[in-house]
C-alpha positions as CSV (number, residue, x, y, z in Angstrom):
1,M,106.8,135.6,68.8
2,A,105.2,132.5,70.6
3,D,104.4,133.2,74.3
4,R,106.7,131.7,76.8
5,I,106.4,129.2,79.2
6,V,108.9,128.8,81.9
7,V,109.2,125.3,83.9
8,L,111.0,124.8,87.0
9,G,112.2,121.0,87.1
10,A,113.2,119.4,83.7
11,G,112.2,115.5,85.1
12,G,109.9,113.0,83.5
13,L,106.5,115.2,83.6
14,S,108.2,118.3,82.3
15,L,109.8,116.8,79.7
16,G,107.1,113.9,78.8
17,F,104.1,116.1,79.1
18,F,104.8,119.9,79.1
19,G,106.9,119.9,76.3
20,P,104.5,117.6,73.9
21,E,101.2,119.2,75.0
22,L,102.6,122.7,74.6
23,Q,105.4,122.9,72.4
24,D,102.7,124.1,69.2
25,E,101.3,127.2,70.8
26,Y,104.1,128.4,73.3
27,A,108.0,128.8,73.6
28,L,109.1,126.3,76.4
29,T,112.1,127.3,78.8
30,F,113.2,124.5,81.3
31,V,115.2,125.2,84.4
32,D,117.2,122.6,86.5
33,T,120.2,122.3,88.3
34,D,123.3,120.3,87.5
35,A,121.2,117.0,88.3
36,K,120.2,117.8,84.2
37,A,123.6,119.1,83.2
38,D,123.8,116.4,80.3
39,L,120.4,117.4,78.9
40,I,120.5,121.5,79.3
41,A,123.9,121.5,77.7
42,H,122.7,119.6,74.7
43,V,119.4,121.8,74.7
44,Q,121.3,124.6,74.4
45,R,122.9,123.7,71.6
46,R,120.3,121.8,69.5
47,H,117.1,123.8,71.1
48,E,115.2,120.5,71.1
49,Y,114.7,117.0,72.7
50,V,113.1,114.0,72.2
51,T,110.3,111.8,74.2
52,N,108.7,108.7,73.6
53,V,104.6,108.6,73.5
54,A,103.8,105.1,75.1
55,G,100.4,104.2,73.6
56,E,99.6,100.8,71.9
57,K,103.1,101.0,70.7
58,I,106.1,103.3,71.5
59,V,106.3,106.6,69.0
60,P,109.3,108.9,69.6
61,L,108.4,112.8,69.5
62,K,110.7,115.6,68.8
63,V,109.9,118.6,70.9
64,R,110.9,122.2,69.7
65,P,111.8,124.7,69.9
66,V,112.8,124.8,73.6
67,E,115.5,126.6,75.8
68,A,117.3,125.3,79.1
69,F,119.2,126.7,81.7
70,R,121.1,125.9,85.2
71,L,119.9,127.8,88.1
72,D,123.1,126.5,90.1
73,L,125.3,128.4,87.7
74,A,125.5,132.3,88.2
75,E,126.5,132.9,84.8
76,Q,123.1,131.7,83.5
77,D,121.1,133.7,86.1
78,Q,120.5,136.7,83.9
79,A,119.4,134.6,81.1
80,I,116.8,133.0,83.4
81,R,115.4,136.3,84.5
82,E,115.1,137.3,81.0
83,H,113.0,134.4,80.2
84,I,111.2,134.9,83.3
85,A,110.1,138.5,82.3
86,Q,108.7,137.2,79.1
87,A,106.3,134.5,80.6
88,R,103.1,134.7,82.1
89,I,102.6,131.1,82.5
90,F,105.0,128.9,85.2
91,F,105.2,125.2,85.9
92,T,106.7,123.8,89.2
93,A,107.7,120.3,88.8
94,V,110.3,119.8,91.5
95,G,108.6,117.7,94.2
96,I,106.9,118.4,97.3
97,R,110.5,118.8,99.2
98,N,111.7,121.5,96.8
99,L,108.4,123.3,96.3
100,D,108.9,126.0,98.7
101,S,112.3,126.9,97.4
102,A,111.0,126.8,93.8
103,L,108.2,129.4,94.5
104,S,110.7,131.5,96.4
105,Y,113.1,131.4,93.3
106,L,110.3,132.4,91.5
107,F,109.0,134.9,93.4
108,E,112.3,136.9,93.8
109,R,112.5,137.0,90.1
110,I,108.9,137.7,89.2
111,G,109.7,141.7,90.6
112,G,107.2,144.0,90.9
113,R,105.2,142.8,87.5
114,K,101.6,144.1,87.8
115,E,99.8,141.6,84.8
116,P,98.1,138.4,85.7
117,L,100.6,135.7,86.0
118,F,100.1,132.2,86.8
119,I,101.8,129.4,88.5
120,L,100.8,125.9,88.0
121,C,102.0,123.5,90.7
122,A,102.1,120.0,89.6
123,E,103.5,118.4,92.7
124,N,101.1,115.8,94.1
125,G,98.6,116.5,97.2
126,E,95.6,118.3,98.2
127,G,96.6,122.1,98.9
128,V,100.3,122.0,98.4
129,A,101.0,125.5,97.7
130,D,98.1,127.0,99.9
131,K,100.3,128.7,102.4
132,W,101.9,130.7,99.4
133,R,98.6,132.2,98.4
134,T,98.7,134.6,101.3
135,V,102.4,135.5,100.5
136,F,101.8,136.4,96.7
137,P,100.1,140.0,95.4
138,A,96.7,139.4,94.0
139,N,97.7,139.6,90.5
140,L,100.0,135.9,91.1
141,H,97.6,133.2,90.6
142,L,99.0,130.2,92.4
143,C,97.1,127.3,90.6
144,D,96.4,123.7,91.6
145,T,96.7,121.3,88.9
146,V,95.5,117.5,87.6
147,M,98.6,116.0,86.0
148,G,97.2,112.7,84.7
149,R,99.9,111.5,82.4
150,M,102.3,109.3,84.1
151,C,105.7,110.0,82.8
152,R,109.3,108.7,83.9
153,L,112.4,108.9,82.8
154,D,114.7,105.5,81.9
155,E,118.5,105.5,82.6
156,R,118.9,103.0,79.6
157,A,116.5,104.0,76.6
158,A,117.9,101.6,73.9
159,P,116.6,99.4,72.7
160,D,113.1,100.3,73.1
161,Y,112.8,104.1,73.7
162,A,114.7,107.2,71.6
163,P,117.3,108.9,74.2
164,V,116.4,112.0,75.1
165,E,119.2,113.5,73.2
166,P,121.2,111.4,70.5
167,E,124.5,111.4,72.6
168,L,123.0,110.7,75.9
169,A,122.0,107.1,77.3
170,W,118.8,108.0,79.1
171,G,115.2,108.8,77.9
172,V,111.9,110.1,78.3
173,V,108.6,108.1,78.4
174,G,104.8,109.1,79.1
175,E,101.9,107.7,78.2
176,D,99.1,108.6,75.7
177,F,97.2,111.0,77.8
178,H,96.2,114.4,77.4
179,G,95.2,117.7,78.9
180,F,95.6,119.6,82.2
181,P,92.4,120.3,84.0
182,L,92.3,124.1,85.6
183,S,89.7,125.5,87.5
184,D,87.7,128.3,85.9
185,A,88.5,130.7,88.5
186,H,91.9,130.9,86.5
187,R,90.5,131.2,83.1
188,D,92.1,133.9,81.0
189,A,91.9,133.7,77.2
190,K,94.4,136.3,76.5
191,V,97.3,133.4,78.5
192,F,95.7,130.2,78.3
193,H,95.6,129.7,74.4
194,S,96.1,126.0,73.9
195,S,93.2,123.3,74.1
196,A,95.7,121.2,76.4
197,F,94.5,123.8,79.2
198,Q,90.9,122.3,80.1
199,F,89.0,125.0,82.4
200,V,86.0,123.3,84.5
201,P,83.9,124.5,87.2
202,E,85.7,125.0,90.4
203,E,83.8,122.1,92.0
204,E,84.3,119.6,89.2
205,F,88.1,120.7,89.5
206,H,88.3,119.6,92.8
207,A,86.1,116.6,92.1
208,R,89.2,115.6,89.4
209,E,92.0,116.5,91.6
210,R,90.5,114.2,94.2
211,V,89.6,111.1,91.8
212,K,93.2,111.4,90.4
213,L,94.8,111.1,93.8
214,Y,92.9,108.3,94.9
215,A,91.8,106.4,92.0
216,H,95.2,107.0,90.0
217,N,98.2,107.7,92.8
218,A,96.6,105.5,95.7
219,L,96.2,102.6,93.4
220,H,99.5,103.2,91.7
221,F,101.3,103.3,95.1
222,F,99.7,100.0,96.0
223,V,100.7,98.2,93.0
224,A,104.3,99.7,93.4
225,A,104.2,98.1,96.9
226,M,103.0,94.9,96.0
227,G,105.4,94.9,93.2
228,R,108.7,95.8,95.8
229,L,107.6,93.2,98.0
230,R,107.9,90.7,95.2
231,G,111.1,91.7,93.7
232,A,109.7,93.4,90.5
233,E,111.3,96.1,88.8
234,R,108.3,97.2,86.6
235,F,104.6,97.5,86.7
236,S,104.4,95.7,83.5
237,D,106.3,92.5,85.2
238,L,102.9,92.0,87.4
239,A,100.9,92.1,84.2
240,Q,100.4,88.5,84.7
241,D,100.3,88.1,88.2
242,A,96.5,87.1,89.1
243,E,97.1,87.9,93.0
244,V,98.2,91.7,91.8
245,T,95.9,92.4,89.5
246,T,92.7,91.1,91.3
247,A,93.9,93.0,94.5
248,T,94.3,96.0,92.2
249,R,90.9,95.6,90.6
250,E,89.2,94.8,94.1
251,L,90.4,97.9,95.7
252,L,89.6,100.1,92.6
253,E,86.4,98.9,92.0
254,G,84.9,97.9,95.3
255,E,86.5,100.6,97.4
256,L,88.2,103.7,95.9
257,A,85.3,104.1,93.1
258,P,82.2,104.0,95.1
259,A,83.8,105.9,97.9
260,L,85.0,108.8,95.5
261,W,81.6,108.6,93.8
262,K,79.8,109.3,96.8
263,D,82.4,111.9,97.7
264,C,82.7,114.0,94.7
265,A,83.0,111.9,91.6
266,W,79.2,112.6,90.6
267,R,80.2,116.2,89.6
268,I,82.0,115.0,87.0
269,G,79.6,112.2,85.8
270,R,79.1,108.4,85.1
271,S,79.9,108.9,81.4
272,E,83.7,109.9,82.1
273,F,84.2,108.5,85.6
274,D,83.3,104.9,84.8
275,P,85.6,104.8,81.7
276,Y,88.4,106.5,83.6
277,V,88.4,103.7,86.6
278,A,87.8,101.0,83.7
279,R,90.8,102.0,82.0
280,M,93.2,102.5,85.1
281,P,94.4,98.9,85.7
282,G,95.5,98.9,81.9
283,R,97.3,102.1,82.4
284,L,99.2,101.0,85.4
285,F,100.3,97.4,83.7
286,S,101.2,99.1,80.2
287,P,103.5,96.9,78.4
288,T,104.9,100.1,76.3
289,L,105.1,102.4,79.7
290,R,106.7,99.8,81.7
291,D,106.5,102.1,84.8
292,H,109.2,101.5,87.4
293,V,108.2,100.1,90.8
294,A,110.9,102.2,92.3
295,R,109.1,105.4,91.1
296,G,105.9,104.3,92.7
297,M,108.1,103.9,96.1
298,R,110.2,106.9,95.9
299,G,109.4,109.6,99.0
300,I,107.4,107.0,100.9
301,Q,107.4,108.8,103.9
302,E,105.6,111.9,102.2
303,K,103.3,109.7,100.3
304,F,101.7,109.2,104.2
305,A,101.4,112.9,104.5
306,E,98.0,113.9,105.8
307,N,97.1,115.6,102.2
308,E,98.6,112.6,100.3
309,R,97.3,109.5,98.7
310,V,98.0,106.8,101.6
311,L,96.2,108.7,104.5
312,G,94.1,110.7,102.3
313,G,92.5,107.7,100.5
314,L,92.1,105.8,103.9
315,R,90.2,108.9,105.1
316,L,87.9,109.1,101.7
317,L,87.0,105.4,102.5
318,L,86.0,105.9,106.1
319,R,84.1,109.2,105.6
320,N,82.1,107.8,102.7
321,G,80.9,104.7,104.7
322,V,83.2,102.4,102.8
323,R,84.7,99.7,104.9
324,P,88.6,99.3,103.9
325,N,89.4,95.7,103.1
326,R,92.0,95.9,100.3
327,Y,93.1,99.3,101.5
328,Y,94.3,97.6,104.6
329,D,96.5,95.5,102.5
330,L,97.6,98.7,101.0
331,L,98.3,100.3,104.3
332,A,100.3,96.8,105.5
333,A,102.2,96.8,102.2
334,G,103.4,100.3,102.5
335,L,104.5,99.8,105.9
336,E,106.4,96.5,105.3
337,V,108.4,98.6,102.2
338,A,109.2,101.5,104.7
339,R,110.5,98.8,107.1
340,R,112.7,97.2,104.9
341,D,113.6,99.7,102.4
342,V,114.1,102.7,104.9
343,K,114.4,101.8,108.7
344,P,112.1,100.0,111.1
345,E,111.6,103.2,112.9
346,L,109.9,105.0,110.2
347,A,107.5,102.2,109.6
348,A,106.4,102.4,113.4
349,A,106.1,106.3,113.4
350,L,104.0,105.6,110.2
351,F,101.9,102.8,111.9
352,E,101.1,105.6,114.6
353,K,99.9,108.0,112.2
354,L,96.8,105.4,111.5
355,P,93.5,106.7,112.9
356,G,91.5,104.3,115.2
357,D,92.2,101.0,116.9
358,E,90.1,98.8,114.3
359,V,92.2,100.2,111.6
360,R,95.6,99.7,113.4
361,R,94.1,95.8,114.4
362,E,93.4,95.1,110.6
363,V,96.5,96.9,109.3
364,E,98.9,95.0,112.2
365,A,97.5,91.6,111.4
366,R,98.3,92.0,107.8
367,W,101.8,93.9,108.3
368,K,102.9,91.1,110.5
369,K,102.1,88.3,107.8
370,L,104.4,90.4,105.5
371,Q,107.5,90.3,107.7
């Protein structure tokens, strides 16, 4: 019998990344709420679902065998507990707002088990689960992760993508990108026996974590904000917009990449870091992934958190002697989206979080031009 992995959250990342990467070595159980009631009902009958891999072309991929349950139905709680009892690896992919409740849910159901257990938190941000490390016993390892594959749900799968189940309209799509870097501190060959788990030295892991958060997530935020202000629906709609693509490359190559290299990326090395940077714009504007602008702007307040992409990226530049230019454009665009889409009071509050008079002057001047 294959080792089991239990995943809390059956969203794009779980269905589009964890499932395809791990189905050959592990039995997978997805746990969610009524928000995924249609998928869970189908998986309980068919024990499989379909995702779409977006490379040079779109390739449907069947993921099986899988199980799925609803944590909001009392009659399914016993089955969930039985699956949790079989697992030594757990993923959380529930968003930062729901992480505390997900970890509490797992902690209560893991019980008094003494063997090494591993919870891999896929939520974005540095140190997102640090406070729980003082709560969990020593055998329960809370692991930071680097989730590099962009994945999303599409409400209208046809005609481009195969639906997640034949009778459902929506689909899952993820880019053709592989592997989960993890810190060597968590290496355990008896538990992690898939090549998808890529163990690296602790210092290199944290470098990869920062590179992904800023060269990927911060840049993704910038493109999404520019797209939102232009009324674009998808990143791919912006691929022929020279102003957007030029600004994207200038921010990445002229500001983020130099700051990251000085800060930490030297631990990864030029042979890997430079190609990663070179490929990033093409990944964002992919004509097969066609990422949603709205996804990049979702939860905008959380993206301005101290340990997240927006303010964290600004600190990265300032601490490493890189003068912001396009990054000021990123901040101004993000504030304008917050003003238009949420409320002016939120945008004003986010502006007040910016450090220093020079930063505020530069951002305010650019922000006014967008209003």
